C-alpha positions in Angstrom: 0.0 0.0 0.0 1.5 3.3 -1.1 1.8 5.8 1.7 3.2 9.3 2.2 3.6 10.9 5.7 4.8 14.4 6.2 6.4 15.7 9.4 8.5 18.6 10.6 6.1 21.5 10.5 5.6 24.0 13.2 5.6 27.6 14.3 8.7 29.6 13.2 9.6 33.3 13.2 10.2 35.2 9.9 13.7 34.5 8.7 13.8 31.2 10.5 14.3 27.7 9.1 12.5 24.4 9.1 13.1 21.0 7.5 10.1 19.0 6.4 10.3 15.2 6.0 8.2 12.9 3.9 8.3 9.2 4.7 7.4 7.1 1.8 6.4 3.4 1.5 4.8 1.0 -1.0 6.9 2.0 -4.0 10.5 2.3 -5.1 11.3 6.0 -4.4 14.3 6.1 -6.7 12.1 5.4 -9.8 9.7 8.3 -9.3 9.5 12.0 -9.3 8.2 13.4 -6.0 7.1 16.8 -5.1 6.1 19.2 -2.3 3.0 21.3 -2.6 1.5 23.8 -0.1 -1.9 25.2 0.5 -2.3 28.5 2.3 -5.6 29.4 4.1 -8.2 30.4 1.5 -6.0 29.6 -1.4 -5.5 26.8 -3.9 -2.8 24.2 -3.5 0.4 25.2 -5.3 3.6 23.4 -6.3 6.6 24.3 -4.2 9.3 21.9 -5.4 9.9 18.7 -7.3 12.7 16.1 -7.6 12.7 13.9 -10.7 13.6 10.2 -10.4 17.1 9.6 -9.2 18.7 8.6 -12.5 17.5 11.9 -14.0 18.4 14.0 -10.9 16.8 17.3 -11.7 15.0 19.6 -9.3 12.5 22.3 -9.8 11.3 25.2 -7.6 8.5 27.6 -7.6 9.5 31.2 -8.2 8.5 32.2 -4.7 10.8 29.8 -3.0 13.9 29.7 -5.4 17.1 30.3 -3.5 15.4 29.6 -0.1 14.1 26.1 -0.3 16.0 22.9 -1.1 14.5 19.5 -1.9 16.5 16.3 -1.3 15.9 12.6 -1.2 17.4 9.6 0.5 16.3 6.6 -1.6 17.8 4.1 0.8 15.7 5.5 3.7 12.6 6.1 1.5 12.7 9.7 2.6 12.2 13.1 0.9 13.1 16.4 2.6 12.4 20.0 2.1 14.8 22.4 3.7 13.2 25.8 4.1 15.3 28.8 4.9 14.6 32.5 5.2 11.0 31.8 5.8 8.4 34.5 5.2 4.8 34.8 6.5 3.6 34.1 3.0 5.1 30.6 3.3 2.5 29.7 5.9 0.3 26.8 4.9 -0.1 23.1 5.0 2.7 21.3 3.1 2.0 18.1 1.3 4.2 15.4 -0.3 3.0 14.0 -3.7 3.9 11.2 -6.0 2.2 10.2 -9.2 2.2 6.4 -9.3 0.6 4.5 -12.3 -1.2 7.7 -13.3 -2.7 8.3 -9.9 -1.7 11.2 -7.6 -1.0 10.2 -4.0 -0.9 12.7 -1.2 0.0 12.6 2.4 -2.1 14.3 5.1 0.2 17.3 5.3 2.1 19.2 7.9 1.3 22.7 9.0 3.9 25.4 8.7 3.2 28.8 10.4 5.6 31.7 9.9 4.7 34.4 12.4 6.3 36.7 14.9 
């Protein structure tokens, strides 16, 4: 059974950092692209970052997070990470991990990030 489970969210002051984790199971992580999305209150879910399958090795970032966020993966541990630095209040939202497996999008339940003083 494919599962994604996010963790690492919390309350942080503007300018601070957080590292989100996504624990994956039920598929071979190295063979798939995996992404982070977020949804702010009252807004639609948006793409934050994506890591292509390991043999391809590319990463993508939304314009609003370029230079501040870094996606990484540890295929041996079935983990994906999102290092978030220089956080801003507009980064507040629920962060989700996503993988498209056999044409179906799978999502975790999300982890809440709140950037506030």
